[in-house]
Every structure is written in C-alpha cells, then in structure tokens.
C-alpha positions in Angstrom: -12.5 -11.4 -8.9 -10.4 -9.1 -6.8 -11.2 -5.6 -5.6 -9.0 -2.9 -4.0 -10.0 0.3 -2.2 -7.9 2.7 -0.2 -9.4 3.8 3.1 -6.5 6.0 4.1 -3.1 6.7 2.6 -0.3 9.0 3.8 2.0 9.7 6.7 -0.9 10.2 9.1 -2.3 6.7 8.6 -2.8 3.9 6.0 -5.3 1.2 5.4 -6.2 -0.7 2.2 -9.2 -3.0 1.6 -8.8 -6.1 -0.6 -11.8 -8.3 -1.4 -12.8 -11.3 -3.4 -16.2 -12.9 -3.8 -15.7 -15.0 -0.6 -13.6 -12.8 1.8 -11.9 -9.5 2.4 -8.6 -8.3 3.9 -7.3 -5.1 5.4 -3.7 -4.3 4.8 -2.5 -2.1 7.7 -4.6 -0.1 10.0 -2.8 3.1 10.8 -5.8 5.1 11.8 -8.1 5.0 14.8 -10.8 2.4 15.1 -13.4 5.2 15.1 -12.1 6.7 11.9 -11.8 3.3 10.2 -15.3 2.3 11.1 -16.6 5.6 9.7 -14.7 5.1 6.4 -15.8 1.5 6.1 -19.4 2.7 6.6 -18.9 5.3 3.8 -17.5 2.5 1.6 -20.3 0.1 2.5 -17.9 -2.4 4.0 -19.1 -4.6 6.8 -16.3 -4.9 9.5 -17.5 -8.4 10.2 -16.6 -9.4 6.6 -12.9 -8.9 7.2 -11.2 -12.3 7.2 -7.6 -11.1 7.9 -5.4 -8.2 8.6 -1.9 -8.0 7.0 0.9 -5.9 8.3 3.5 -4.2 6.1 5.8 -3.0 8.9 5.7 -1.7 12.5 5.6 2.1 12.0 2.6 3.7 13.8 1.0 5.0 10.6 0.5 1.4 9.6 -0.4 -0.4 12.9 -2.1 2.3 15.1 -5.5 0.7 15.0 -4.7 -3.0 14.4 -5.0 -4.2 18.0 -8.3 -2.5 18.6 -9.9 -3.8 15.4 -8.6 -7.3 15.8 -9.7 -7.4 19.4 -13.2 -6.1 18.6 -13.9 -8.2 15.5 -11.7 -11.3 16.2 -9.6 -11.0 13.1 -6.5 -12.9 12.5 -3.4 -10.7 12.1 -0.8 -12.1 9.7 2.8 -11.1 10.3 5.8 -12.3 8.5 7.8 -14.6 10.8 11.0 -12.5 10.3 9.1 -9.4 11.5 7.4 -11.0 14.4 9.9 -9.8 17.0 9.1 -6.2 16.0 5.6 -6.6 17.2 6.5 -7.8 20.6 7.7 -4.3 21.2 5.0 -2.2 19.5 1.4 -2.5 18.6 -0.1 -4.2 21.6 -1.6 -6.9 19.4 -3.0 -9.8 21.4 -0.8 -12.9 20.5 -4.0 -15.0 20.3 -4.9 -13.2 17.1 -1.5 -13.4 15.5 -0.5 -15.9 12.8 3.0 -15.9 11.3 3.9 -16.9 7.8 7.0 -17.3 5.6 5.5 -18.7 2.4 2.5 -17.7 0.3 -0.7 -18.6 1.9 -4.5 -18.6 1.4 -7.1 -16.5 2.9 -10.2 -18.3 1.6 -9.9 -17.8 -2.2 -7.2 -15.2 -2.1 -3.6 -16.2 -2.5 -1.3 -13.9 -0.5 2.4 -13.5 -1.0 4.8 -11.1 0.6 8.0 -9.5 -0.8 10.6 -7.5 1.0 10.8 -3.7 0.6 13.8 -1.5 1.4 12.7 0.9 4.1 14.0 2.3 7.4 12.2 -0.4 9.3 13.7 -3.7 10.5 11.3 -5.5 8.2 9.0 -4.1 5.6 6.9 -6.0 3.0 4.8 -5.4 0.0 2.0 -7.9 -1.0 0.5 -9.6 -4.0 -3.0 -10.9 -4.1 -4.2 -13.5 -6.6 -7.6 -15.0 -7.4 -7.8 -17.1 -10.5 -6.5 -14.8 -13.3 -6.8 -11.6 -11.2 -3.7 -10.1 -9.6 -3.2 -7.0 -7.4 0.0 -5.7 -5.9 0.6 -3.3 -3.1 3.9 -1.6 -2.3 4.4 1.5 -0.1 7.2 2.7 2.1 10.1 1.8 -0.1 13.2 3.7 -1.0 13.7 1.9 -4.4 11.9 -0.7 -6.5 14.3 -3.6 -6.2 14.5 -6.3 -8.8 12.7 -8.7 -6.4 9.9 -6.2 -5.8 9.5 -5.6 -9.6 9.4 -9.3 -10.3 6.8 -9.9 -7.7 4.5 -7.1 -9.1 4.9 -8.0 -12.7 1.7 -9.4 -14.3 -0.6 -7.4 -11.9 -3.6 -5.7 -13.5 -3.8 -3.2 -10.6 -0.9 -1.9 -8.5 -1.1 0.4 -5.5 2.4 2.0 -5.5 4.0 4.7 -3.4 4.5 8.1 -5.1 5.6 9.9 -2.0 7.3 13.2 -3.0 8.3 15.6 -5.7 12.0 16.1 -5.6 11.9 19.8 -6.4 9.4 20.5 -3.7 11.2 18.4 -1.2 14.6 20.1 -1.8 12.9 23.5 -1.5 11.1 22.7 1.7 12.9 24.8 4.4 11.0 23.1 7.2 12.7 19.8 6.6 16.3 19.5 7.9 19.0 18.1 5.7 19.1 14.8 7.6 15.4 14.2 7.0 15.6 15.0 3.3 18.5 12.5 3.1 16.4 9.9 4.9 13.4 10.4 2.6 15.5 10.2 -0.6 17.7 7.3 0.5 17.5 3.8 -0.8 15.6 2.9 2.4 13.3 6.0 2.4 10.4 6.7 0.2 9.7 6.5 -3.5 9.6 9.8 -5.5 7.1 10.6 -8.2 9.7 10.0 -10.9 10.8 6.7 -9.4 7.2 5.6 -9.2 6.7 6.6 -12.9 9.6 4.5 -14.0 8.3 1.5 -12.1 4.8 1.9 -13.6 6.2 2.2 -17.1 7.9 -1.1 -16.7 4.8 -2.7 -15.2 2.6 -1.3 -18.0 4.6 -3.4 -20.5 3.5 -6.5 -18.6 -0.2 -5.7 -18.6 -0.8 -3.2 -15.8 -4.2 -1.7 -16.3 -4.6 0.6 -13.2 -2.2 2.3 -10.9 -3.2 3.9 -7.6 -0.6 6.4 -6.5 -0.2 6.1 -2.7 1.4 7.4 0.5 1.7 11.0 -0.8 3.5 13.5 1.4 1.2 16.4 2.4 4.3 18.6 2.6 6.2 17.6 -0.5 3.6 16.4 -2.9 0.0 16.8 -4.0 -2.6 14.6 -5.7 -2.5 16.9 -8.8 1.3 17.0 -8.9 1.7 13.2 -8.6 -1.1 12.5 -11.2 0.2 15.1 -13.7 3.8 13.7 -13.3 2.6 10.2 -14.0 0.5 11.1 -17.0 3.2 13.2 -18.6 5.8 10.5 -18.0 3.6 7.8 -19.6 2.6 10.1 -22.5 6.3 10.6 -23.4 6.4 6.8 -23.7 3.4 6.5 -25.9 1.0 5.5 -23.1 -2.2 7.6 -22.7 -4.0 7.7 -19.4 -7.6 6.6 -19.9 -6.7 4.6 -23.0 -3.7 2.4 -22.2 -3.7 2.7 -18.5 -5.7 4.3 -15.7 -4.2 6.5 -13.0 -5.8 7.3 -9.7 -4.5 8.9 -6.4 -5.2 7.6 -2.9 -5.6 10.4 -0.4 -5.1 10.7 3.3 -8.6 11.8 4.3 -10.6 10.4 1.5 -11.9 6.9 0.7 -11.0 6.0 -2.9 -13.3 4.5 -5.4 -13.2 0.7 -5.6 -11.2 -0.9 -8.4 -12.0 -4.4 -9.6 -10.6 -7.1 -11.8 -12.9 -9.9 -12.8 
C-alpha cells in the first residue's frame, strides 16, 4: 500500500506526504513549521510518524521549513550526494540529520529512487516510491519531461506532476518581463499545461490511474484551467476522466485528499 497527499503546492511553498503501512515520508518542506503542523493536523497526520524527509532541490519554496522540522522531530533528511554541496550554502540543516544517497534505498518498506530533472537549479530530482506492486512518482520543477524522467515514472499508478502555466496566459501577463517568461518556458524552467498533458497521455498507456496536477502558477494558471486542459486533451485521445483516469489538482493553500494504491 502507498498513499500520497499534497500538503502545499506552488511557488509559495511545497510539501508532499507519502505513506505506507509502516512509515511515512515528506518530500520537501517549503512552508513554515507552523503552517505545516496545522496542515498535518487537518490531514490527521502525526508529525512523529515521519520517518524521512526527501529534498528535490535547494530553492526556498522547497526547503524553507526542513531544518526546523528535522530539528524538532529528529527526522533524517535524505539528499542526493551530487546535490549535497548545495545545502552547505542554504537551508541551515544540521549535518547530524543528513544522509546522502546515490542509489535507490529503503525507508522501512518504501523503496525510494531519484531521477534528475532539468531545472534552473544546480541539481533537481524527481522521485519514485514503490511498495510491493504499488508505485507512485513525483516530478515538479522541470522544464521538460526527459526520456530518463519518463522511463522512471512509467508503470506508476499515481503521478504528481507539474502543470505550472498556461502558455496563453503567461504570454499575456504584462507583469512578467521577457527574461522571466523565457526562464519559465525554457528547457530548465517549468512544465506548461500542454506539456504536462502530453506526459500524462504517455503514462496513461502504461497504467497510470491518477494524476495530481501540481506546482500551479497563481499568476499564469488556475486549478480550473489546468484541470479542463487535461480533461480535454485526454478526451481527444479517447481517455475519459473518471472512467479511464482520474485527475485532481494540488493547490497552494489547501490540503488535497489522500490518494491510495493497495
């Protein structure tokens, strides 16, 4: 059994909960400790049950609350060995709580594997989680779905995948300078709604049952826009939301429902 629940998702902070029957993991803590504890209470998650914290990359909206949570609850923080040097400069994480890895590893009964993502960070990773026949993948903050990322996610029943922006809305946003628009749409920026749709269509052919659209831009996207784009894209390919695949949206200030694979 594996479970996934978004506790926060967006440019103002990210945190995702992964759980099995024996343990649980937080992927990123980009919100304050106070906010996280309030959301965990709303989701009926005991902070003492967290067996590990995983880091995707060093941007503040992903690590803001890591040091405080790890220090208070004594959690091990797992960081890919190639990215370790990034965290000597940011994050303030006590080295006593840090474990580095380069190969897949186990957190109790959850197998964890990382795969690189193209982003404007020195090192950025997505993750797969396996428990028996259940597989969940997570990938946000990526400018493109690389062949390696797609291969890693194939076979997942649930995927949390970035659907950051609508291209039309981004282009029309006069508050964003040209350089910022280029950064967002670059191969090391963020995934658009359409790019996310294309990835999900491929994953659906390999058994994807549930997609959680994540890391939506509050300026250049909306939950309704991302959801409608995905449903229409899938429908054009003969896949009906609610019948062939389920679509949900992770939001910035709202805890999602919990999705489970037995």
